[in-house]
C-alpha positions in Angstrom: -43.0 -10.1 23.2 -42.4 -7.3 20.7 -38.9 -5.4 19.8 -38.7 -2.1 18.0 -35.6 -0.9 16.9 -34.6 2.4 15.7 -31.2 4.3 14.4 -30.5 7.3 15.1 -26.8 7.7 14.0 -24.7 5.2 11.8 -21.3 5.9 10.8 -18.8 3.2 9.1 -15.3 4.7 8.5 -12.6 3.1 6.3 -9.3 4.2 8.3 -6.9 3.5 5.4 -6.5 4.3 1.6 -6.0 0.7 0.3 -8.8 -1.4 -0.8 -9.4 -3.6 2.3 -12.5 -5.4 1.8 -10.8 -8.7 1.7 -8.5 -8.6 4.6 -8.8 -10.8 7.8 -10.1 -8.6 10.6 -11.6 -9.3 14.0 -13.8 -6.9 15.3 -14.1 -5.6 18.8 -16.8 -3.9 20.5 -18.0 -1.5 23.0 -21.4 -1.3 24.0 -23.5 0.9 25.9 -27.3 -0.2 27.0 -29.3 2.5 29.2 -32.7 1.7 30.3 -34.8 5.4 29.5 -38.5 4.2 30.3 -40.4 1.5 32.0 -44.0 1.5 32.2 -46.5 -1.3 32.5 -46.1 -3.2 29.3 -43.2 -1.9 27.6 -39.5 -1.0 28.2 -37.2 2.0 26.6 -33.8 1.5 25.7 -31.2 3.6 24.2 -28.2 2.1 22.7 -25.0 2.4 21.4 -22.3 -0.4 19.6 -19.0 0.9 18.6 -17.2 -1.7 16.5 -13.3 -1.5 15.8 -11.3 -3.9 13.8 -8.3 -5.3 14.3 -5.9 -4.6 12.6 -7.3 -0.9 12.5 -8.6 -0.7 8.8 -12.7 0.4 9.9 -14.8 1.7 12.8 -18.4 1.2 12.7 -20.4 3.4 15.0 -24.6 2.7 15.6 -26.7 4.2 18.1 -30.3 4.3 18.6 -33.2 3.7 20.6 -35.4 0.6 21.0 -38.7 -0.2 22.9 -39.5 -3.7 24.3 -43.3 -4.4 24.8 -44.5 -7.7 26.8 -44.6 -8.8 30.2 -42.6 -8.4 33.1 -41.4 -12.4 32.7 -40.9 -12.1 28.9 -38.9 -8.9 29.1 -36.5 -9.5 32.1 -34.7 -12.7 30.9 -34.2 -10.4 27.4 -32.4 -7.3 29.4 -30.3 -9.7 31.9 -27.5 -12.1 31.4 -26.5 -14.3 34.2 -22.9 -14.7 32.4 -20.2 -12.6 30.9 -22.3 -12.7 27.6 -24.1 -9.5 26.8 -28.5 -9.4 27.2 -30.1 -11.1 24.4 -31.6 -7.5 23.2 -28.3 -6.2 22.3 -27.9 -9.4 19.7 -31.3 -8.7 18.7 -30.5 -5.4 18.4 -27.4 -5.5 16.1 -29.2 -8.4 14.1 -31.6 -6.3 12.9 -29.2 -3.8 11.9 -27.1 -6.0 10.1 -28.2 -5.5 7.0 -27.7 -1.9 6.6 -24.3 -2.3 8.2 -23.3 -4.8 5.5 -24.2 -2.6 2.8 -22.2 0.6 4.0 -19.5 -1.8 4.5 -19.2 -3.0 1.4 -20.3 0.4 -0.4 -16.8 1.5 1.3 -14.8 -1.8 0.8 -14.0 -2.5 4.4 -14.5 -6.0 6.0 -17.8 -6.8 7.1 -18.1 -7.9 11.0 -19.8 -11.5 11.4 -23.4 -11.2 11.5 -23.0 -13.3 14.5 -20.8 -11.0 16.6 -22.9 -10.1 19.4 -24.0 -13.7 19.9 -22.4 -15.7 23.0 
């Protein structure tokens, strides 16, 4: 299976004026994942992740597209989840973008979300 991820928009907002990089926060996540195309051998997706910290010191918004290549048997388990956990593709998208998110949070001195935030 092959996953290609593209960022179309990434915004990291500092919601307070203080230096809060060492503050203990928990990030809550709102997710949108939409299948945009389905062809033999690959599936196109659009995604949006909105991470908001509690307490409210930072907000991270990331959106873009992804393409998953492979057979139906390879791709289907990656796109579905039998539990309340998000599909594995969301965790993979987040983890591939994490380095960029980390650097931007560091640049504006806000706490970083955990790299495993999207894992069940």
